[in-house]
py3Dmol code that shows the C-alpha trace and the ligand (Angstrom):
import py3Dmol

protein = """\
ATOM      1  CA  MET A   1       1.745 -33.036 -13.957  1.00  0.00           C
ATOM      2  CA  THR A   2      -0.140 -29.735 -13.706  1.00  0.00           C
ATOM      3  CA  LYS A   3       0.308 -27.467 -10.713  1.00  0.00           C
ATOM      4  CA  ILE A   4      -1.871 -24.494  -9.857  1.00  0.00           C
ATOM      5  CA  LEU A   5       0.071 -21.552  -8.568  1.00  0.00           C
ATOM      6  CA  ALA A   6      -1.139 -20.036  -5.313  1.00  0.00           C
ATOM      7  CA  TRP A   7      -1.266 -16.559  -6.844  1.00  0.00           C
ATOM      8  CA  ASP A   8      -4.245 -14.266  -6.646  1.00  0.00           C
ATOM      9  CA  CYS A   9      -4.694 -13.088 -10.252  1.00  0.00           C
ATOM     10  CA  SER A  10      -7.309 -10.491  -9.437  1.00  0.00           C
ATOM     11  CA  PRO A  11      -6.478  -9.114  -5.931  1.00  0.00           C
ATOM     12  CA  LYS A  12      -9.260  -7.135  -4.286  1.00  0.00           C
ATOM     13  CA  VAL A  13      -8.402  -3.456  -4.699  1.00  0.00           C
ATOM     14  CA  PRO A  14     -11.249  -1.296  -3.433  1.00  0.00           C
ATOM     15  CA  SER A  15     -12.499   1.665  -5.419  1.00  0.00           C
ATOM     16  CA  LEU A  16     -11.615   4.742  -3.225  1.00  0.00           C
ATOM     17  CA  ILE A  17     -12.319   8.412  -3.411  1.00  0.00           C
ATOM     18  CA  PRO A  18      -9.728  10.174  -1.204  1.00  0.00           C
ATOM     19  CA  PHE A  19     -10.560  13.153   0.907  1.00  0.00           C
ATOM     20  CA  PHE A  20      -7.125  14.567   1.768  1.00  0.00           C
ATOM     21  CA  LEU A  21      -6.550  16.380   5.073  1.00  0.00           C
ATOM     22  CA  PRO A  22      -2.831  17.057   4.781  1.00  0.00           C
ATOM     23  CA  PHE A  23      -1.117  17.082   8.216  1.00  0.00           C
ATOM     24  CA  ALA A  24      -4.484  17.483   9.987  1.00  0.00           C
ATOM     25  CA  GLY A  25      -4.133  16.102  13.473  1.00  0.00           C
ATOM     26  CA  CYS A  26      -0.457  15.293  13.103  1.00  0.00           C
ATOM     27  CA  PRO A  27       1.509  15.968  16.280  1.00  0.00           C
ATOM     28  CA  PHE A  28       4.487  17.083  14.257  1.00  0.00           C
ATOM     29  CA  ARG A  29       5.756  16.845  10.727  1.00  0.00           C
ATOM     30  CA  CYS A  30       7.588  13.537  10.262  1.00  0.00           C
ATOM     31  CA  LEU A  31      11.172  13.517   8.987  1.00  0.00           C
ATOM     32  CA  TYR A  32      10.284  12.315   5.421  1.00  0.00           C
ATOM     33  CA  CYS A  33       6.749  13.600   5.055  1.00  0.00           C
ATOM     34  CA  ALA A  34       5.399  16.259   2.668  1.00  0.00           C
ATOM     35  CA  GLN A  35       1.773  15.292   2.440  1.00  0.00           C
ATOM     36  CA  ASP A  36       0.835  18.529   0.712  1.00  0.00           C
ATOM     37  CA  LEU A  37       3.223  17.683  -2.129  1.00  0.00           C
ATOM     38  CA  VAL A  38       2.534  13.985  -2.235  1.00  0.00           C
ATOM     39  CA  THR A  39      -1.186  14.426  -2.511  1.00  0.00           C
ATOM     40  CA  GLY A  40      -0.832  17.490  -4.763  1.00  0.00           C
ATOM     41  CA  GLN A  41      -3.282  19.324  -2.505  1.00  0.00           C
ATOM     42  CA  GLU A  42      -2.966  22.105   0.000  1.00  0.00           C
ATOM     43  CA  HIS A  43      -6.539  22.432   1.217  1.00  0.00           C
ATOM     44  CA  HIS A  44      -7.272  25.867   2.487  1.00  0.00           C
ATOM     45  CA  ASP A  45     -10.937  25.824   1.649  1.00  0.00           C
ATOM     46  CA  PRO A  46     -13.392  25.278   4.536  1.00  0.00           C
ATOM     47  CA  LEU A  47     -14.531  21.667   4.990  1.00  0.00           C
ATOM     48  CA  SER A  48     -18.132  22.584   4.222  1.00  0.00           C
ATOM     49  CA  LEU A  49     -17.120  23.767   0.727  1.00  0.00           C
ATOM     50  CA  ARG A  50     -14.986  20.699   0.118  1.00  0.00           C
ATOM     51  CA  PHE A  51     -17.838  18.416   1.051  1.00  0.00           C
ATOM     52  CA  GLN A  52     -20.128  20.288  -1.285  1.00  0.00           C
ATOM     53  CA  ARG A  53     -17.612  19.703  -4.080  1.00  0.00           C
ATOM     54  CA  LEU A  54     -17.259  16.038  -3.153  1.00  0.00           C
ATOM     55  CA  HIS A  55     -21.067  15.605  -3.192  1.00  0.00           C
ATOM     56  CA  LYS A  56     -21.174  17.054  -6.713  1.00  0.00           C
ATOM     57  CA  GLU A  57     -18.328  14.855  -7.904  1.00  0.00           C
ATOM     58  CA  LEU A  58     -19.961  11.705  -6.408  1.00  0.00           C
ATOM     59  CA  LEU A  59     -23.194  12.515  -8.172  1.00  0.00           C
ATOM     60  CA  GLN A  60     -21.418  12.815 -11.466  1.00  0.00           C
ATOM     61  CA  ARG A  61     -19.502   9.556 -10.873  1.00  0.00           C
ATOM     62  CA  ARG A  62     -22.637   7.534  -9.976  1.00  0.00           C
ATOM     63  CA  ARG A  63     -23.161   4.583 -12.303  1.00  0.00           C
ATOM     64  CA  PRO A  64     -26.046   2.117 -11.962  1.00  0.00           C
ATOM     65  CA  ASP A  65     -23.774  -0.759 -12.964  1.00  0.00           C
ATOM     66  CA  ARG A  66     -21.001  -0.006 -10.447  1.00  0.00           C
ATOM     67  CA  ASP A  67     -20.683  -0.058  -6.676  1.00  0.00           C
ATOM     68  CA  PRO A  68     -20.063   3.387  -5.289  1.00  0.00           C
ATOM     69  CA  PRO A  69     -16.518   4.131  -4.037  1.00  0.00           C
ATOM     70  CA  GLN A  70     -15.370   4.057  -0.453  1.00  0.00           C
ATOM     71  CA  LEU A  71     -14.642   7.473   1.054  1.00  0.00           C
ATOM     72  CA  ALA A  72     -11.058   7.576   2.467  1.00  0.00           C
ATOM     73  CA  PHE A  73      -9.828  10.265   4.850  1.00  0.00           C
ATOM     74  CA  TYR A  74      -6.166  10.341   4.082  1.00  0.00           C
ATOM     75  CA  GLY A  75      -3.101  12.584   4.412  1.00  0.00           C
ATOM     76  CA  GLY A  76      -3.137  13.233   8.161  1.00  0.00           C
ATOM     77  CA  THR A  77      -3.909  11.720  11.548  1.00  0.00           C
ATOM     78  CA  PHE A  78      -7.685  11.361  11.315  1.00  0.00           C
ATOM     79  CA  THR A  79      -8.279  10.084  14.853  1.00  0.00           C
ATOM     80  CA  ALA A  80      -6.372  13.125  16.259  1.00  0.00           C
ATOM     81  CA  LEU A  81      -8.278  15.786  14.396  1.00  0.00           C
ATOM     82  CA  PRO A  82      -9.930  18.404  16.601  1.00  0.00           C
ATOM     83  CA  LEU A  83     -13.087  16.592  17.778  1.00  0.00           C
ATOM     84  CA  ASP A  84     -15.520  18.980  16.061  1.00  0.00           C
ATOM     85  CA  ALA A  85     -13.669  18.619  12.739  1.00  0.00           C
ATOM     86  CA  MET A  86     -13.635  14.839  12.991  1.00  0.00           C
ATOM     87  CA  ASN A  87     -17.310  14.727  13.898  1.00  0.00           C
ATOM     88  CA  TYR A  88     -18.128  17.103  11.012  1.00  0.00           C
ATOM     89  CA  CYS A  89     -16.308  14.823   8.571  1.00  0.00           C
ATOM     90  CA  LEU A  90     -18.108  11.776   9.919  1.00  0.00           C
ATOM     91  CA  GLU A  91     -21.510  13.399   9.780  1.00  0.00           C
ATOM     92  CA  GLN A  92     -20.971  14.511   6.192  1.00  0.00           C
ATOM     93  CA  ALA A  93     -19.763  11.031   5.309  1.00  0.00           C
ATOM     94  CA  GLN A  94     -22.873   9.523   6.872  1.00  0.00           C
ATOM     95  CA  HIS A  95     -25.092  11.638   4.641  1.00  0.00           C
ATOM     96  CA  LEU A  96     -23.196  10.423   1.625  1.00  0.00           C
ATOM     97  CA  LEU A  97     -23.584   6.776   2.911  1.00  0.00           C
ATOM     98  CA  GLU A  98     -27.316   7.290   3.378  1.00  0.00           C
ATOM     99  CA  GLN A  99     -27.666   8.607  -0.200  1.00  0.00           C
ATOM    100  CA  GLY A 100     -25.783   5.582  -1.501  1.00  0.00           C
ATOM    101  CA  LEU A 101     -23.051   7.789  -2.982  1.00  0.00           C
ATOM    102  CA  ILE A 102     -20.336   5.987  -1.086  1.00  0.00           C
ATOM    103  CA  SER A 103     -20.205   2.364   0.045  1.00  0.00           C
ATOM    104  CA  ALA A 104     -17.982   2.563   3.125  1.00  0.00           C
ATOM    105  CA  LEU A 105     -15.612   4.797   5.119  1.00  0.00           C
ATOM    106  CA  ARG A 106     -11.958   4.416   5.909  1.00  0.00           C
ATOM    107  CA  CYS A 107      -9.198   6.572   7.266  1.00  0.00           C
ATOM    108  CA  SER A 108      -5.483   6.607   7.832  1.00  0.00           C
ATOM    109  CA  THR A 109      -3.943   7.448  11.165  1.00  0.00           C
ATOM    110  CA  ARG A 110      -0.911   7.023  13.418  1.00  0.00           C
ATOM    111  CA  PRO A 111      -0.535   4.007  15.656  1.00  0.00           C
ATOM    112  CA  ASP A 112      -0.133   6.261  18.709  1.00  0.00           C
ATOM    113  CA  ALA A 113      -3.372   8.110  18.113  1.00  0.00           C
ATOM    114  CA  LEU A 114      -6.102   5.547  18.875  1.00  0.00           C
ATOM    115  CA  PRO A 115      -7.962   6.699  21.990  1.00  0.00           C
ATOM    116  CA  ASP A 116     -10.899   4.415  22.827  1.00  0.00           C
ATOM    117  CA  ASP A 117     -13.541   7.161  22.562  1.00  0.00           C
ATOM    118  CA  ARG A 118     -12.428   8.073  19.043  1.00  0.00           C
ATOM    119  CA  LEU A 119     -12.487   4.417  17.919  1.00  0.00           C
ATOM    120  CA  LEU A 120     -15.954   4.071  19.356  1.00  0.00           C
ATOM    121  CA  ARG A 121     -17.044   7.174  17.477  1.00  0.00           C
ATOM    122  CA  LEU A 122     -15.590   5.839  14.250  1.00  0.00           C
ATOM    123  CA  ARG A 123     -17.299   2.511  14.660  1.00  0.00           C
ATOM    124  CA  GLU A 124     -20.607   4.187  15.445  1.00  0.00           C
ATOM    125  CA  ALA A 125     -20.266   6.315  12.264  1.00  0.00           C
ATOM    126  CA  GLY A 126     -19.823   3.218  10.103  1.00  0.00           C
ATOM    127  CA  MET A 127     -16.097   3.342   9.502  1.00  0.00           C
ATOM    128  CA  THR A 128     -14.986  -0.087   8.323  1.00  0.00           C
ATOM    129  CA  THR A 129     -11.191   0.181   7.725  1.00  0.00           C
ATOM    130  CA  ILE A 130      -8.406   1.876   9.566  1.00  0.00           C
ATOM    131  CA  GLU A 131      -5.055   2.136   7.855  1.00  0.00           C
ATOM    132  CA  LEU A 132      -2.194   2.596  10.233  1.00  0.00           C
ATOM    133  CA  GLY A 133       0.962   4.451   9.096  1.00  0.00           C
ATOM    134  CA  ILE A 134       3.094   1.899  10.935  1.00  0.00           C
ATOM    135  CA  GLN A 135       6.075   2.428   8.515  1.00  0.00           C
ATOM    136  CA  SER A 136       8.076  -0.299  10.390  1.00  0.00           C
ATOM    137  CA  PHE A 137       7.943  -2.429  13.480  1.00  0.00           C
ATOM    138  CA  ASP A 138      11.662  -2.160  13.890  1.00  0.00           C
ATOM    139  CA  GLU A 139      12.802  -0.284  16.992  1.00  0.00           C
ATOM    140  CA  GLY A 140      15.945   1.058  15.455  1.00  0.00           C
ATOM    141  CA  ALA A 141      14.273   2.282  12.281  1.00  0.00           C
ATOM    142  CA  LEU A 142      11.445   3.948  14.211  1.00  0.00           C
ATOM    143  CA  ARG A 143      13.998   5.681  16.314  1.00  0.00           C
ATOM    144  CA  ALA A 144      16.163   6.752  13.384  1.00  0.00           C
ATOM    145  CA  THR A 145      13.070   8.105  11.696  1.00  0.00           C
ATOM    146  CA  GLU A 146      11.918   9.957  14.808  1.00  0.00           C
ATOM    147  CA  ARG A 147       8.412   8.537  14.543  1.00  0.00           C
ATOM    148  CA  GLY A 148       7.653   9.190  18.198  1.00  0.00           C
ATOM    149  CA  TYR A 149       6.562   5.614  19.028  1.00  0.00           C
ATOM    150  CA  GLY A 150       8.236   2.255  19.364  1.00  0.00           C
ATOM    151  CA  SER A 151       7.732  -1.255  18.169  1.00  0.00           C
ATOM    152  CA  ILE A 152       5.462  -2.260  21.089  1.00  0.00           C
ATOM    153  CA  LYS A 153       3.086   0.629  20.394  1.00  0.00           C
ATOM    154  CA  ALA A 154       2.982  -0.248  16.694  1.00  0.00           C
ATOM    155  CA  CYS A 155       2.010  -3.850  17.526  1.00  0.00           C
ATOM    156  CA  GLU A 156      -0.497  -2.831  20.130  1.00  0.00           C
ATOM    157  CA  ALA A 157      -2.121  -0.399  17.664  1.00  0.00           C
ATOM    158  CA  CYS A 158      -2.674  -3.203  15.097  1.00  0.00           C
ATOM    159  CA  THR A 159      -4.235  -5.430  17.752  1.00  0.00           C
ATOM    160  CA  LYS A 160      -6.431  -2.628  18.998  1.00  0.00           C
ATOM    161  CA  VAL A 161      -7.776  -1.791  15.529  1.00  0.00           C
ATOM    162  CA  LYS A 162      -8.674  -5.459  15.074  1.00  0.00           C
ATOM    163  CA  ASP A 163     -10.156  -5.757  18.558  1.00  0.00           C
ATOM    164  CA  TYR A 164     -12.562  -2.905  17.779  1.00  0.00           C
ATOM    165  CA  GLY A 165     -13.743  -4.791  14.707  1.00  0.00           C
ATOM    166  CA  PHE A 166     -12.139  -2.678  12.006  1.00  0.00           C
ATOM    167  CA  GLU A 167     -10.332  -4.069   8.953  1.00  0.00           C
ATOM    168  CA  LEU A 168      -6.675  -3.318   9.519  1.00  0.00           C
ATOM    169  CA  GLY A 169      -4.520  -1.710   6.857  1.00  0.00           C
ATOM    170  CA  VAL A 170      -0.808  -1.407   7.359  1.00  0.00           C
ATOM    171  CA  GLN A 171       1.301   1.099   5.509  1.00  0.00           C
ATOM    172  CA  LEU A 172       5.023   0.308   5.391  1.00  0.00           C
ATOM    173  CA  LEU A 173       7.937   2.520   4.393  1.00  0.00           C
ATOM    174  CA  PRO A 174      10.662   0.362   2.862  1.00  0.00           C
ATOM    175  CA  GLY A 175      13.979   2.236   2.717  1.00  0.00           C
ATOM    176  CA  MET A 176      13.202   4.469   5.630  1.00  0.00           C
ATOM    177  CA  PRO A 177      16.236   5.523   7.719  1.00  0.00           C
ATOM    178  CA  GLY A 178      17.650   2.581   9.642  1.00  0.00           C
ATOM    179  CA  LEU A 179      15.680  -0.050   7.703  1.00  0.00           C
ATOM    180  CA  SER A 180      17.507  -2.830   5.776  1.00  0.00           C
ATOM    181  CA  PRO A 181      15.719  -4.939   3.111  1.00  0.00           C
ATOM    182  CA  GLY A 182      15.786  -7.847   5.462  1.00  0.00           C
ATOM    183  CA  ARG A 183      14.060  -5.818   8.217  1.00  0.00           C
ATOM    184  CA  PHE A 184      11.439  -4.632   5.775  1.00  0.00           C
ATOM    185  CA  LEU A 185      10.620  -8.271   4.871  1.00  0.00           C
ATOM    186  CA  LYS A 186      10.282  -8.991   8.588  1.00  0.00           C
ATOM    187  CA  ASP A 187       7.855  -6.017   8.795  1.00  0.00           C
ATOM    188  CA  VAL A 188       5.709  -7.531   6.061  1.00  0.00           C
ATOM    189  CA  SER A 189       5.545 -10.884   7.960  1.00  0.00           C
ATOM    190  CA  HIS A 190       4.854  -9.029  11.200  1.00  0.00           C
ATOM    191  CA  ALA A 191       1.990  -7.007   9.744  1.00  0.00           C
ATOM    192  CA  ILE A 192       0.439 -10.166   8.315  1.00  0.00           C
ATOM    193  CA  SER A 193       0.822 -11.992  11.599  1.00  0.00           C
ATOM    194  CA  LEU A 194      -0.959  -9.122  13.368  1.00  0.00           C
ATOM    195  CA  GLY A 195      -3.978  -9.545  11.135  1.00  0.00           C
ATOM    196  CA  ALA A 196      -3.432  -6.909   8.404  1.00  0.00           C
ATOM    197  CA  GLY A 197      -6.215  -7.243   5.812  1.00  0.00           C
ATOM    198  CA  LEU A 198      -4.375  -5.035   3.315  1.00  0.00           C
ATOM    199  CA  LEU A 199      -0.959  -3.621   2.886  1.00  0.00           C
ATOM    200  CA  ARG A 200       0.611  -0.593   1.201  1.00  0.00           C
ATOM    201  CA  PHE A 201       4.294  -0.270   0.411  1.00  0.00           C
ATOM    202  CA  TYR A 202       5.540   3.263  -0.082  1.00  0.00           C
ATOM    203  CA  PRO A 203       9.352   3.243  -0.745  1.00  0.00           C
ATOM    204  CA  CYS A 204      10.904   6.158   1.157  1.00  0.00           C
ATOM    205  CA  GLN A 205      11.532   9.233  -1.000  1.00  0.00           C
ATOM    206  CA  VAL A 206      13.675  12.315  -0.290  1.00  0.00           C
ATOM    207  CA  LEU A 207      11.444  15.294  -0.740  1.00  0.00           C
ATOM    208  CA  ALA A 208      12.342  18.957  -0.761  1.00  0.00           C
ATOM    209  CA  LYS A 209      11.757  20.899   2.446  1.00  0.00           C
ATOM    210  CA  THR A 210      11.817  17.866   4.723  1.00  0.00           C
ATOM    211  CA  LYS A 211      14.289  17.016   7.462  1.00  0.00           C
ATOM    212  CA  LEU A 212      15.204  13.961   5.517  1.00  0.00           C
ATOM    213  CA  ALA A 213      16.342  16.124   2.609  1.00  0.00           C
ATOM    214  CA  ALA A 214      18.757  17.931   5.009  1.00  0.00           C
ATOM    215  CA  LEU A 215      20.134  14.564   6.210  1.00  0.00           C
ATOM    216  CA  TRP A 216      20.518  13.353   2.610  1.00  0.00           C
ATOM    217  CA  ARG A 217      22.337  16.570   1.613  1.00  0.00           C
ATOM    218  CA  LYS A 218      24.788  15.959   4.478  1.00  0.00           C
ATOM    219  CA  GLY A 219      25.337  12.375   3.353  1.00  0.00           C
ATOM    220  CA  LEU A 220      23.670  11.054   6.502  1.00  0.00           C
ATOM    221  CA  TYR A 221      20.885   9.181   4.670  1.00  0.00           C
ATOM    222  CA  SER A 222      20.885   7.249   1.359  1.00  0.00           C
ATOM    223  CA  PRO A 223      17.651   5.934  -0.053  1.00  0.00           C
ATOM    224  CA  TRP A 224      17.508   2.418  -1.423  1.00  0.00           C
ATOM    225  CA  ASP A 225      18.305   2.245  -5.123  1.00  0.00           C
ATOM    226  CA  LEU A 226      15.563   1.176  -7.541  1.00  0.00           C
ATOM    227  CA  GLN A 227      16.884  -2.293  -8.179  1.00  0.00           C
ATOM    228  CA  THR A 228      17.107  -3.102  -4.458  1.00  0.00           C
ATOM    229  CA  THR A 229      13.610  -1.782  -3.996  1.00  0.00           C
ATOM    230  CA  LEU A 230      12.127  -3.801  -6.814  1.00  0.00           C
ATOM    231  CA  ALA A 231      13.859  -6.973  -5.713  1.00  0.00           C
ATOM    232  CA  THR A 232      12.907  -6.516  -2.097  1.00  0.00           C
ATOM    233  CA  LEU A 233       9.262  -5.491  -2.670  1.00  0.00           C
ATOM    234  CA  ALA A 234       8.910  -8.519  -4.969  1.00  0.00           C
ATOM    235  CA  VAL A 235       9.699 -10.818  -2.065  1.00  0.00           C
ATOM    236  CA  GLY A 236       7.420  -8.760   0.168  1.00  0.00           C
ATOM    237  CA  TYR A 237       4.583  -8.962  -2.353  1.00  0.00           C
ATOM    238  CA  LEU A 238       5.028 -12.745  -2.586  1.00  0.00           C
ATOM    239  CA  LYS A 239       4.801 -13.052   1.207  1.00  0.00           C
ATOM    240  CA  ALA A 240       1.512 -11.115   1.074  1.00  0.00           C
ATOM    241  CA  GLN A 241       0.273 -13.289  -1.783  1.00  0.00           C
ATOM    242  CA  ASP A 242       1.102 -16.375   0.256  1.00  0.00           C
ATOM    243  CA  ALA A 243      -0.990 -15.003   3.080  1.00  0.00           C
ATOM    244  CA  HIS A 244      -3.864 -13.844   0.704  1.00  0.00           C
ATOM    245  CA  VAL A 245      -3.369 -10.235   1.882  1.00  0.00           C
ATOM    246  CA  PRO A 246      -3.670  -7.759  -0.998  1.00  0.00           C
ATOM    247  CA  VAL A 247      -1.014  -5.074  -1.427  1.00  0.00           C
ATOM    248  CA  ILE A 248      -3.286  -2.309  -2.632  1.00  0.00           C
ATOM    249  CA  ARG A 249      -0.644   0.243  -3.512  1.00  0.00           C
ATOM    250  CA  MET A 250       3.057   0.316  -4.174  1.00  0.00           C
ATOM    251  CA  GLY A 251       4.808   3.665  -4.642  1.00  0.00           C
ATOM    252  CA  LEU A 252       3.428   7.151  -4.747  1.00  0.00           C
ATOM    253  CA  ALA A 253       1.251   8.470  -7.531  1.00  0.00           C
ATOM    254  CA  PRO A 254       2.951  10.817 -10.075  1.00  0.00           C
ATOM    255  CA  GLU A 255       1.429  14.054  -8.823  1.00  0.00           C
ATOM    256  CA  PRO A 256       3.277  16.936 -10.533  1.00  0.00           C
ATOM    257  CA  SER A 257       4.008  18.612  -7.179  1.00  0.00           C
ATOM    258  CA  PHE A 258       5.506  15.367  -5.831  1.00  0.00           C
ATOM    259  CA  LEU A 259       7.630  14.808  -8.974  1.00  0.00           C
ATOM    260  CA  GLN A 260       8.874  18.384  -8.651  1.00  0.00           C
ATOM    261  CA  ALA A 261       9.744  17.997  -4.950  1.00  0.00           C
ATOM    262  CA  ARG A 262      11.454  14.555  -5.345  1.00  0.00           C
ATOM    263  CA  LEU A 263      15.137  14.915  -4.794  1.00  0.00           C
ATOM    264  CA  ALA A 264      16.113  11.244  -4.554  1.00  0.00           C
ATOM    265  CA  GLY A 265      14.594   7.839  -3.942  1.00  0.00           C
ATOM    266  CA  PRO A 266      13.477   4.727  -5.729  1.00  0.00           C
ATOM    267  CA  TRP A 267      10.491   5.856  -7.801  1.00  0.00           C
ATOM    268  CA  HIS A 268       9.088   4.692 -11.105  1.00  0.00           C
ATOM    269  CA  PRO A 269       5.646   5.277 -12.572  1.00  0.00           C
ATOM    270  CA  SER A 270       5.062   1.505 -13.013  1.00  0.00           C
ATOM    271  CA  LEU A 271       6.748   0.449  -9.783  1.00  0.00           C
ATOM    272  CA  GLY A 272       3.831  -1.787  -8.757  1.00  0.00           C
ATOM    273  CA  ALA A 273       3.670  -3.587 -12.104  1.00  0.00           C
ATOM    274  CA  ARG A 274       7.471  -4.115 -12.104  1.00  0.00           C
ATOM    275  CA  VAL A 275       7.293  -5.554  -8.569  1.00  0.00           C
ATOM    276  CA  MET A 276       4.418  -7.896  -9.526  1.00  0.00           C
ATOM    277  CA  ALA A 277       6.331  -9.138 -12.567  1.00  0.00           C
ATOM    278  CA  ARG A 278       9.323 -10.073 -10.380  1.00  0.00           C
ATOM    279  CA  SER A 279       7.148 -11.512  -7.712  1.00  0.00           C
ATOM    280  CA  LEU A 280       5.275 -13.755 -10.140  1.00  0.00           C
ATOM    281  CA  TYR A 281       8.589 -14.934 -11.540  1.00  0.00           C
ATOM    282  CA  LEU A 282       9.738 -15.882  -8.035  1.00  0.00           C
ATOM    283  CA  ALA A 283       6.468 -17.680  -7.365  1.00  0.00           C
ATOM    284  CA  VAL A 284       6.812 -19.752 -10.558  1.00  0.00           C
ATOM    285  CA  LEU A 285      10.446 -20.641  -9.745  1.00  0.00           C
ATOM    286  CA  ARG A 286       9.459 -21.737  -6.286  1.00  0.00           C
ATOM    287  CA  ALA A 287       6.518 -23.838  -7.499  1.00  0.00           C
ATOM    288  CA  LYS A 288       8.561 -25.427 -10.221  1.00  0.00           C
ATOM    289  CA  GLY A 289      11.325 -26.528  -7.866  1.00  0.00           C
ATOM    290  CA  ARG A 290      13.610 -28.959  -9.600  1.00  0.00           C
ATOM    291  CA  ALA A 291      11.065 -30.016 -12.239  1.00  0.00           C
ATOM    292  CA  LYS A 292      11.240 -28.905 -15.833  1.00  0.00           C
ATOM    293  CA  LEU A 293       8.577 -26.316 -16.674  1.00  0.00           C
ATOM    294  CA  VAL A 294       7.080 -27.281 -20.010  1.00  0.00           C
ATOM    295  CA  CYS A 295       4.213 -24.828 -20.228  1.00  0.00           C
ATOM    296  CA  LEU A 296       2.931 -21.873 -18.255  1.00  0.00           C
ATOM    297  CA  ARG A 297      -0.688 -20.900 -18.750  1.00  0.00           C
ATOM    298  CA  LEU A 298      -1.829 -17.536 -17.375  1.00  0.00           C
ATOM    299  CA  PRO A 299      -4.951 -15.430 -17.266  1.00  0.00           C
ATOM    300  CA  ARG A 300      -4.913 -12.866 -20.063  1.00  0.00           C
ATOM    301  CA  ARG A 301      -5.116 -10.006 -17.567  1.00  0.00           C
ATOM    302  CA  LEU A 302      -1.559 -10.760 -16.342  1.00  0.00           C
ATOM    303  CA  GLN A 303      -0.168  -9.993 -19.746  1.00  0.00           C
ATOM    304  CA  GLY A 304       0.009  -6.266 -18.886  1.00  0.00           C
ATOM    305  CA  PHE A 305       2.833  -6.678 -16.416  1.00  0.00           C
ATOM    306  CA  PHE A 306       4.196 -10.211 -17.042  1.00  0.00           C
ATOM    307  CA  PHE A 307       7.227  -9.217 -19.121  1.00  0.00           C
ATOM    308  CA  GLY A 308       7.948  -6.137 -17.017  1.00  0.00           C
ATOM    309  CA  GLU A 309       8.959  -2.652 -18.057  1.00  0.00           C
ATOM    310  CA  LYS A 310      10.125  -2.612 -21.649  1.00  0.00           C
ATOM    311  CA  GLY A 311      10.383  -6.396 -21.551  1.00  0.00           C
ATOM    312  CA  GLU A 312      12.933  -6.419 -18.694  1.00  0.00           C
ATOM    313  CA  MET A 313      11.763  -9.905 -17.600  1.00  0.00           C
ATOM    314  CA  ARG A 314      11.876 -11.521 -21.069  1.00  0.00           C
ATOM    315  CA  ASP A 315      15.379 -12.965 -20.661  1.00  0.00           C
ATOM    316  CA  LYS A 316      14.536 -14.531 -17.328  1.00  0.00           C
ATOM    317  CA  TRP A 317      11.440 -16.203 -18.777  1.00  0.00           C
ATOM    318  CA  ALA A 318      13.316 -17.245 -21.905  1.00  0.00           C
ATOM    319  CA  ARG A 319      15.903 -19.092 -19.759  1.00  0.00           C
ATOM    320  CA  LEU A 320      13.123 -21.361 -18.455  1.00  0.00           C
ATOM    321  CA  ALA A 321      12.579 -22.475 -22.068  1.00  0.00           C
ATOM    322  CA  CYS A 322       8.867 -23.198 -21.600  1.00  0.00           C
ATOM    323  CA  GLU A 323       5.814 -22.367 -23.547  1.00  0.00           C
ATOM    324  CA  ILE A 324       3.970 -19.330 -22.279  1.00  0.00           C
ATOM    325  CA  LEU A 325       0.277 -19.069 -23.033  1.00  0.00           C
ATOM    326  CA  PHE A 326      -2.192 -16.392 -22.053  1.00  0.00           C
ATOM    327  CA  GLY A 327      -5.824 -17.338 -22.223  1.00  0.00           C
ATOM    328  CA  ASN A 328      -9.170 -17.867 -20.592  1.00  0.00           C
ATOM    329  CA  VAL A 329      -7.863 -19.399 -17.390  1.00  0.00           C
ATOM    330  CA  ASP A 330      -8.438 -17.987 -13.871  1.00  0.00           C
ATOM    331  CA  ARG A 331      -5.289 -19.252 -12.208  1.00  0.00           C
ATOM    332  CA  VAL A 332      -1.678 -19.580 -13.227  1.00  0.00           C
ATOM    333  CA  GLU A 333      -1.038 -23.201 -14.260  1.00  0.00           C
ATOM    334  CA  LEU A 334       2.309 -24.892 -14.633  1.00  0.00           C
ATOM    335  CA  ASP A 335       2.789 -28.100 -16.664  1.00  0.00           C
ATOM    336  CA  LEU A 336       5.823 -29.752 -15.092  1.00  0.00           C
ATOM    337  CA  LEU A 337       7.942 -32.731 -16.068  1.00  0.00           C
ATOM    338  CA  GLU A 338       9.563 -34.275 -13.028  1.00  0.00           C
ATOM    339  CA  THR A 339      13.273 -34.844 -13.540  1.00  0.00           C
ATOM    340  CA  HIS A 340      14.658 -37.837 -11.695  1.00  0.00           C
ATOM    341  CA  LYS A 341      18.244 -38.187 -10.739  1.00  0.00           C
ATOM    342  CA  THR A 342      19.712 -41.595 -11.569  1.00  0.00           C
TER     343      THR A 342
END
"""
ligand_1 = """\
8
SF4
S 1.869 11.465 10.983
Fe 1.738 10.758 8.806
S 0.763 12.418 7.648
Fe 1.407 13.249 9.626
S 3.422 14.162 9.242
Fe 3.753 12.073 9.981
S 3.863 10.767 8.124
Fe 2.952 12.765 7.546
"""
view = py3Dmol.view(width=600, height=400)
view.addModel(protein, "pdb")
view.setStyle({"model": 0}, {"cartoon": {"style": "trace"}})
view.addModel(ligand_1, "xyz")
view.setStyle({"model": 1}, {"stick": {}})
view.zoomTo()
view.show()
């Protein structure tokens, strides 16, 4: 019998052009956060100059055969920017939309910074997606990380974003203080149940000059190790796959300033691919059940991550003793032989 795996082989990852506003609008600097280092950008230039540069870049990137990217206001608390700065950003973005240089607008913000008038303004300006830096829905973890809001606020924020008609993105912080792998997996389920249309997993890093670095030095915080992170995110990714919710980013980009500032934490340049390799393996095991897997057919595009980093998944696949074929298929197909107990 042939079984089709419920696995999205080409998840929808939007093309984005980020416009970083590090710490802009943030009520305080969070325990673990170093947005200037993570984004590799400390923007001191006036907004007008930055939009001029963006305009030039978008003109250079324009291709007749490709959709324009979405403009993403990231790195701070967009909905808590001083009103004139927020309006200026939205007006500039609208010009870019009108010229067809961008296809949509999105922003990231805190769950406790969603006043109605700001949401209305975003909607009127054509914003389509709001990504909430939820980090966790777990009360203890939110308290330990001094996020400044609790679980109820985090849930209400997700509902509010949806109620206003935006697509909801949820950013989670596996490994944050007070969060166990089990609680993180509950967070993934929780975000999905609240209507998240996309997820991001950013394993918590210890970065220089943060409060978390001081706690780590005193032995009061230990990040998750890489293996725990890979294994846990693989289960989280599978939950998202089951719910048809794309995880559009796992782990931070290798910005030189971030790598320099990273003191500890589970980071790898191919973290996402390694997680997907594990997750696909789990999905196949689950679909196979007690049957014997004779042949696994996969779209060629999965070849890039299937065997994992330096073939780390080869032994696992070899133990299944099945034929593995990459070809012109759209879905993952399993040829199974039912084994009957006598
Ligand atoms: S609100 Fe977000 S961007 Fe601002 S300091 Fe906290 S984690 Fe960083």
